C-alpha positions as CSV (number, residue, x, y, z in Angstrom):
1,M,-63.1,-66.2,36.7
2,T,-61.5,-66.5,40.1
3,Q,-57.7,-66.0,40.0
4,L,-55.8,-68.7,41.8
5,Q,-53.3,-67.6,44.5
6,L,-49.8,-68.4,43.3
7,P,-47.8,-70.7,45.5
8,D,-44.9,-69.2,47.5
9,I,-42.5,-72.2,47.8
10,A,-39.8,-70.1,49.4
11,A,-42.0,-69.4,52.4
12,Q,-42.6,-73.1,53.1
13,T,-40.8,-74.8,55.9
14,Q,-38.2,-77.2,54.7
15,Q,-36.6,-80.3,56.1
16,Y,-33.1,-79.0,57.2
17,A,-33.6,-76.1,59.6
18,S,-30.1,-74.6,59.4
19,P,-29.3,-70.9,59.0
20,L,-27.2,-69.6,56.0
21,Q,-24.5,-66.9,56.1
22,W,-25.2,-65.5,52.6
23,V,-27.9,-66.0,50.1
24,G,-28.3,-63.9,47.0
25,M,-27.4,-63.2,43.4
26,C,-24.1,-62.6,41.5
27,G,-23.3,-60.9,38.3
28,I,-26.4,-58.6,38.1
29,A,-26.1,-55.9,35.3
30,L,-26.8,-52.4,36.6
31,S,-26.4,-48.9,35.4
32,V,-25.0,-46.6,38.1
33,Q,-24.3,-42.8,38.4
34,F,-20.8,-42.0,39.4
35,D,-18.5,-38.9,39.0
36,G,-21.1,-37.3,36.7
37,R,-21.3,-40.2,34.3
38,T,-23.2,-43.4,33.8
39,A,-21.2,-46.5,34.4
40,A,-22.1,-50.1,33.5
41,A,-21.7,-52.1,36.7
42,T,-21.9,-55.7,37.8
43,V,-23.5,-56.3,41.2
44,D,-23.5,-59.2,43.7
45,A,-26.3,-58.8,46.3
46,G,-27.4,-60.9,49.2
47,V,-28.6,-61.3,52.8
48,S,-28.1,-63.7,55.6
49,L,-30.8,-66.3,56.3
50,V,-31.0,-66.6,60.1
51,D,-34.4,-68.2,60.1
52,G,-33.4,-71.8,59.4
53,S,-37.0,-72.9,59.2
54,A,-37.5,-70.6,56.1
55,R,-37.0,-72.3,52.7
56,G,-35.2,-69.3,51.2
57,I,-35.1,-65.5,50.7
58,H,-37.0,-63.2,48.4
59,M,-34.4,-62.6,45.7
60,S,-36.7,-60.5,43.5
61,R,-37.0,-58.0,46.4
62,L,-33.2,-57.6,46.3
63,Y,-33.2,-57.2,42.6
64,L,-35.9,-54.6,42.5
65,A,-34.3,-52.6,45.3
66,L,-31.1,-52.2,43.2
67,S,-32.9,-49.8,40.9
68,S,-32.5,-47.1,43.5
69,L,-28.8,-46.8,42.5
70,E,-29.8,-45.9,38.9
71,R,-31.6,-42.7,40.1
72,Q,-29.0,-41.1,42.3
73,H,-25.3,-40.5,42.7
74,L,-23.4,-43.5,44.0
75,T,-22.3,-42.6,47.6
76,P,-21.8,-44.4,50.9
77,L,-25.2,-43.1,52.1
78,A,-27.0,-44.4,49.0
79,I,-25.4,-47.8,49.5
80,R,-26.3,-47.8,53.2
81,Q,-29.9,-47.0,52.4
82,L,-30.0,-49.8,49.8
83,L,-28.7,-52.4,52.3
84,A,-31.2,-51.2,54.9
85,A,-33.9,-51.8,52.2
86,F,-32.6,-55.3,51.8
87,L,-33.0,-56.0,55.5
88,S,-36.4,-54.3,55.8
89,S,-37.7,-56.5,52.9
90,H,-36.5,-59.6,54.8
91,E,-37.6,-58.7,58.3
92,G,-37.5,-61.8,60.5
93,L,-35.4,-63.7,58.0
94,S,-32.1,-61.8,57.8
95,S,-29.8,-59.9,60.1
96,A,-27.0,-58.9,57.6
97,A,-27.0,-57.5,54.1
98,Y,-24.1,-57.5,51.6
99,L,-23.3,-55.7,48.3
100,R,-20.4,-55.9,45.9
101,L,-20.4,-53.5,42.9
102,R,-17.8,-53.5,40.1
103,F,-17.3,-51.0,37.3
104,E,-14.6,-49.3,35.2
105,H,-13.7,-45.8,36.2
106,L,-12.6,-43.6,33.2
107,L,-10.1,-40.8,33.8
108,K,-8.6,-38.5,31.1
109,R,-4.9,-38.3,31.7
110,P,-2.5,-35.8,30.3
111,A,0.9,-36.7,28.7
112,L,4.0,-36.1,30.7
113,V,5.3,-33.3,28.5
114,S,3.3,-32.7,25.3
115,P,-0.3,-31.4,25.3
116,L,-1.7,-34.8,24.4
117,E,-4.1,-36.6,26.6
118,G,-6.1,-39.8,26.6
119,W,-8.5,-42.0,28.6
120,K,-7.4,-44.6,31.1
121,S,-9.8,-47.2,32.6
122,Y,-9.4,-48.4,36.2
123,A,-11.2,-51.4,37.7
124,V,-13.1,-50.4,40.8
125,T,-14.8,-52.6,43.3
126,I,-17.1,-51.5,46.2
127,D,-17.8,-53.9,49.0
128,A,-20.4,-52.9,51.6
129,K,-22.3,-54.7,54.3
130,I,-24.6,-54.2,57.3
131,E,-23.9,-56.8,60.0
132,N,-24.8,-56.7,63.7
133,E,-26.2,-53.2,62.9
134,M,-22.7,-52.1,61.9
135,F,-22.2,-50.6,58.4
136,H,-18.9,-50.3,56.5
137,V,-17.7,-49.8,52.9
138,E,-14.5,-51.0,51.3
139,L,-13.1,-49.4,48.2
140,S,-10.8,-51.3,45.9
141,V,-8.9,-50.1,42.8
142,S,-6.5,-51.7,40.4
143,V,-3.8,-49.4,39.0
144,P,-1.3,-50.3,36.3
145,Y,2.3,-48.9,36.4
146,S,5.7,-49.6,35.0
147,S,8.5,-51.1,37.2
148,T,12.2,-51.2,36.3
149,C,14.4,-53.8,38.1
150,P,17.2,-52.2,40.2
151,C,19.4,-55.3,39.8
152,S,19.0,-55.2,36.1
153,A,19.8,-51.5,36.0
154,A,23.0,-52.0,38.0
155,L,24.1,-54.9,35.8
156,A,23.4,-52.8,32.7
157,R,25.5,-49.9,34.1
158,Q,28.4,-52.3,34.7
159,L,28.4,-53.5,31.2
160,I,28.3,-49.9,29.9
161,Q,31.3,-49.2,32.2
162,Q,33.2,-52.2,30.8
163,Q,32.4,-51.1,27.2
164,F,33.6,-47.6,28.0
165,Q,36.9,-48.9,29.4
166,T,37.4,-51.1,26.3
167,Q,36.6,-48.2,23.9
168,F,38.7,-45.5,25.6
169,N,41.4,-47.5,27.5
170,A,44.2,-46.5,25.2
171,Q,42.9,-43.1,24.2
172,Q,42.9,-39.7,25.6
173,V,39.3,-39.1,26.6
174,D,37.7,-36.4,24.4
175,K,34.4,-34.9,25.5
176,A,32.9,-34.8,22.0
177,A,33.9,-38.4,21.4
178,V,32.4,-39.6,24.7
179,L,29.1,-37.8,24.0
180,Q,28.9,-39.4,20.6
181,W,29.7,-42.8,22.2
182,L,27.0,-42.4,24.8
183,G,24.4,-41.7,22.2
184,S,25.3,-44.8,20.1
185,A,24.3,-48.4,20.3
186,E,27.9,-49.3,20.5
187,G,28.2,-47.4,23.7
188,I,24.9,-48.3,25.5
189,V,25.3,-52.1,25.1
190,A,22.7,-53.0,27.7
191,T,19.5,-51.7,29.1
192,P,17.6,-52.8,32.2
193,H,14.4,-54.7,31.9
194,S,11.0,-53.2,32.8
195,Q,7.6,-54.7,33.1
196,R,4.0,-53.6,33.2
197,S,2.9,-54.0,36.8
198,S,-0.3,-53.6,38.9
199,A,-1.2,-52.3,42.3
200,Q,-4.4,-53.7,43.8
201,V,-5.4,-51.7,46.8
202,Q,-8.4,-52.2,49.1
203,V,-9.3,-49.4,51.6
204,R,-11.9,-49.5,54.4
205,L,-13.6,-46.1,54.6
206,R,-14.5,-44.2,57.7
207,N,-18.2,-44.4,58.4
208,D,-18.6,-40.6,58.1
209,T,-17.1,-40.5,54.6
210,Q,-19.5,-38.6,52.4
211,S,-18.3,-39.7,49.0
212,L,-16.4,-42.5,47.3
213,P,-12.9,-41.1,46.8
214,V,-12.0,-43.3,43.9
215,T,-10.1,-40.7,41.9
216,E,-8.2,-39.4,44.9
217,L,-7.1,-43.0,45.8
218,I,-5.9,-43.6,42.2
219,D,-4.0,-40.3,42.1
220,R,-2.3,-41.1,45.4
221,I,-1.2,-44.5,44.2
222,E,0.2,-43.2,40.9
223,A,2.0,-40.4,42.6
224,S,3.5,-42.8,45.1
225,L,4.9,-45.1,42.4
226,G,5.9,-42.4,40.0
227,T,5.6,-44.5,36.8
228,A,2.0,-44.6,35.8
229,V,1.4,-46.1,32.4
230,Q,0.6,-43.5,29.7
231,T,-2.0,-43.0,27.0
232,A,-1.2,-40.8,24.0
233,V,2.5,-39.8,23.8
234,K,5.0,-38.1,21.6
235,R,8.7,-38.9,21.7
236,A,9.3,-36.2,24.4
237,D,6.7,-38.0,26.6
238,E,8.3,-41.3,26.0
239,Q,11.7,-39.8,27.0
240,A,10.2,-38.4,30.1
241,F,8.7,-41.8,30.9
242,A,12.1,-43.4,30.5
243,L,13.5,-40.8,32.9
244,A,10.7,-41.5,35.4
245,N,11.5,-45.2,35.3
246,G,15.2,-44.5,35.8
247,Q,14.4,-42.4,38.8
248,N,12.0,-44.9,40.3
249,L,13.8,-48.2,40.2
250,M,11.9,-50.7,42.3
251,F,11.5,-54.3,43.2
252,C,8.0,-55.4,44.1
253,E,9.0,-55.0,47.8
254,D,9.9,-51.4,47.2
255,A,6.6,-50.7,45.5
256,A,4.6,-52.3,48.3
257,R,6.5,-50.3,50.9
258,R,5.9,-47.1,49.0
259,L,2.2,-47.7,48.9
260,Y,2.0,-48.7,52.5
261,E,3.5,-45.4,53.6
262,T,1.2,-43.5,51.2
263,L,-1.9,-45.3,52.4
264,R,-1.1,-44.7,56.0
265,Q,-1.4,-41.0,55.4
266,I,-5.0,-41.2,54.2
267,A,-7.4,-39.6,56.8
268,W,-10.5,-41.3,55.5
269,S,-9.1,-44.8,55.8
270,T,-9.5,-47.1,58.8
271,A,-7.7,-50.1,57.4
272,F,-6.2,-51.3,54.1
273,K,-4.6,-54.1,52.3
274,L,-2.5,-54.1,49.2
275,R,-0.9,-56.4,46.6
276,V,1.6,-55.5,43.9
277,E,2.4,-57.7,41.0
278,H,5.4,-57.3,38.6
279,A,4.8,-59.2,35.4
280,E,8.4,-60.2,35.0
281,S,10.0,-59.8,31.6
282,L,13.1,-61.8,32.7
283,H,11.2,-64.7,34.2
284,A,8.2,-66.7,33.2
285,H,6.6,-66.1,36.6
286,D,5.6,-62.9,38.4
287,A,7.0,-61.1,41.5
288,V,4.4,-60.4,44.2
289,A,4.3,-58.5,47.5
290,T,1.4,-57.9,49.9
291,S,0.9,-55.9,53.0
292,Q,-2.0,-54.6,55.2
293,W,-2.8,-52.4,58.1
294,Q,-5.5,-52.9,60.8
295,W,-7.2,-55.4,58.5
296,Q,-9.3,-58.1,60.2
């Protein structure tokens, strides 16, 4: 029996002959190899449609090409080769190719003092494109941290001073009594408010970057802020964390400026943008600051 040729509707000319900037798929599940482990990723993939007379693109070709990321370590070169494959499979139809890949990067983090350790998960996004024969990759990470309000800390200190004056105003100050008072709820009548916060950083990589420096970027962000959230802790770790917060009082503006100065020192970055969010414990709204460098 003769097999009928299946119709290719996408190849047929359609009524409105206008080009499209981006055509593709979003939310594709994909297994990728990164940092020696397999990660479950979600991918958006697409190409431009410059031939306005064409009905559409060949989405199945994009989908099948993604399988190349399953068999090799995720690097800028692997991504560039994938985007080139997108374009070669759409020769005459497309002049640009795009990819967005999201996954969770797991890092085992030690406690501040004790020998405990635990896993932390960081949201990572990789954006890449070839357009006008130019290739670039952007790396984004989201890093949680703790922020203690400088104003709240100052107000708390003032209340403690007032309480001290009330307690010892008519007494000869005795060192042992003061030490006992400082360790009591009666003495420390106020504490500053802290909140879990997040830093969202997007960095454009130099074209000669050989790897995706996800861990290095996360480490630099956490070191800059000084108050990374913890995993497993003992009381000694919790005390060390309280000390770190006390030594790193910051408004969202302070955090954004710290990160800006840190990111400016990265040799493999050609541009960046950042956003910090402090999930206020005093207010029902959040405090936000953003900045960028050479981003267009």
